[in-house]
N, C-alpha and C positions, 0 to 999 in steps of 0.2 A: 478547887477546880471550877473555873467559870464556865457556865453553859455557853455553848456555841450559839451565836445569834442566828436566828432564822432569817433566810433571805426574804425580802419583801416581794410580794407578788406584783408583777407588772400590771399596770392598769389595763383593764380590758378595753379593747377598741370596739366602738359601736359598729355593728354590722351595717353596711350600706343598705339603704332602702331599695327594694326591688324597683326596677324602672316602671313597672306597671302601677305600683303604689304611687310613685311620683307623678305619673301621668294622671291618675285619678285625682290626686291632690290639686293639680293644675286645673283640671276640668271643673272640679267642684267650686273653684273660685270664679270661673268665667261663664259656665253654662247657665246659671240663673238668669242673666240678662238675655241670653239667646232664647231661653225658654219663654221669657216674658215677651220677647218680640213676636214669637209665634202665637202666644195666647192673646196678645193684644190685637193680632189680626183677626181674632174671632169676634171682635165687636161689630158683628154684622148688623146690629140694629141701626147702625149709621146708614147702611145700604138699604135695609128693608124699610126704613122710614123716609127714604129720599122720595120726594114727590115725583110721580110719573106723569108725563105729558099725555101719553096714549094708553091709559089703563083700560082694562076690559070693562065693558058697559054692563055685563051681567055675568053671574056666576056660572061656571061650567064644571062638569066632572073633571077631577084632576087627571092629567095625562103627563107622560114624561116628555113634555115639550116646554121650553122656557116660557114663563108668562111675562118676563121682561128681561131686557139686556141693557148693558151699559158698555160703550166702546171707548177705548182710550181714556179711561176714567182715572180720577185721583180723588181720594177721600181723606180728609184730615180730621183729627180729633184734638181739640184744644183743651188744656187743663184749666182748672179754676184760676190759676195764676196767669192765664193768658198765653202760656207757652205751648208750643206744638209738642204733643206726646206721641202720636201715632200717625203715620201716613201710609195709606194702602193705595196701590196703583196697579194697573194691568191693561193688557190689550183689549180684553173683553170679559165681562162678568155676566153670568147667566144664573137665573133662579128657577129651580124645578119645583113646582107646587106639589106634585104627587109624593115626593120624598122630602120636601122642604130642605133641599140642599142648595148650596151655592158653589159654582165652579168659576175659577178665574184662570184665564190664559195669560202666560208671561207675568205671573204674580210677583209683586215686589212690596215688601213691608219694611218700614223704617220705624224703630222704636227708640225714643230718647229717654234715658234714665234721669233721675233727679240730679245726679252728679255731672250730667252732660255727656256721658258715655252713649255711644250710638251702636245699635244692633241692626243689621240689615239682613233680611232673609229674601232669597230669590229662588224661583223654580219655574219650570215650564208650565206647571199647572198646580193649582191649589183647589182642594175640595173641603168643604165644611158642612157640618149639619146645621140645622136652623138656629140653634142657640149658641153656636160657636164653641161648644164643649169638646168637639172632636174635629181637629183640623189636620189635613194631610198635605204635605208638599211632595210633588212627584216630578221626577225628571230633572237632571242637572241641578240638584239642590245645592245651594251655597249659603252658608250663614257666616257672617263676619261680626266681630266685636271690635269697635274702634275706640281709642281713648278719647277723653273729653277734649273738645276743641280741634280734633283732627278732621281733615277733609275726607270725603268718601273714597278717594284714591290713595289714602295713606295706608301704610302696612298695617294689617290687622293684628291685634293682640291675640286673637283666637279665631280660627277658621275651621268650619266643618263642611265637608263635601261628601255627597253621596247621591243616590238615585231616589231615596225615600226618607222622609222624616214625618213622624206623627206627634202631635201635641194634644194631650188630654187635659183640659182646663180644670175639671172638677178634682182630679187626683194629682194635678200638677206633675205630669210625667212627660218627658220627651224621650222618644225611642225610635229605633229603626231595626227592622229584621233583615235589612240588606247591608252590605259592607259600607263602611264610612272611613274617611280619612280625616284626622283631626290634627291641625298644626297650631303650635304656639311657639312663636319665635323660630328657633332652629330645631325645635323638637317636633317629631312626627309620630303619630300613632295610627296604625291601620288595624281595624277590627272588623270581624265578620258581622257584628251587630253590636248594639249597645242600648242601655236603658238608664236614664237619669231620673231619679225621684227627688223633686225639689223639696218636699216636706221633710225628708230625712237626710238629704245631701248625699244619698247613696248612688254610686255609679257602678254598673255591673256589665260584664262582657261574658259571652259564652263562645266556645270554640277557640280557635287560635288567634292570638293578637300579636302583632309585631310593631316595634317602634324604636325610635332613637331619641333619647332624652339628652339634650345638650346641657353641659354644666353652665354655671353662671358666667365663667370666663369664655364661653363659646366653644369649649373643647368637648 
């Protein structure tokens, strides 16, 4: 009597990844350049070493009054290869000696990666401490990541919008305690807050997050 053949088990189908996991995977690929755009804007020594025409003639006790201003300014940082790396512009820049902080109205930062990718950060106001290790964008914040060779009006590969973003240079962290909307192609993620740690590549959200992740064929 021949033994009955056992039926072969059907191959198990891999469970689809949660949309939130997929969103984090997308962000981890694109947020580093956006983070670098913000941290690059902390190169305030460019501003602090700009010669002033009307500097104070004698030292005075620090007060929360700007000791210098720059209006409709644009500052550029050129790399060793002669290429433009960072461009910082704004309607007005103010330095406060008592707290050693810088404030920029209508701030705009452009950072160009070695591969030619462009990151643009814009906000109504930017605040930085003296060494640029803590920089905050406040009001109508918009970060865009554009592909190499694309113009500034081209569709962004990744876009982050919100009312607040903070970049911590020493720990390489980009975070917001306020809601943000993140778009990549046809995919959208709305989160009450987020934190991205560049050193570990970890992205975390707390509270409720909603989003729509489009498949590669756009459905």
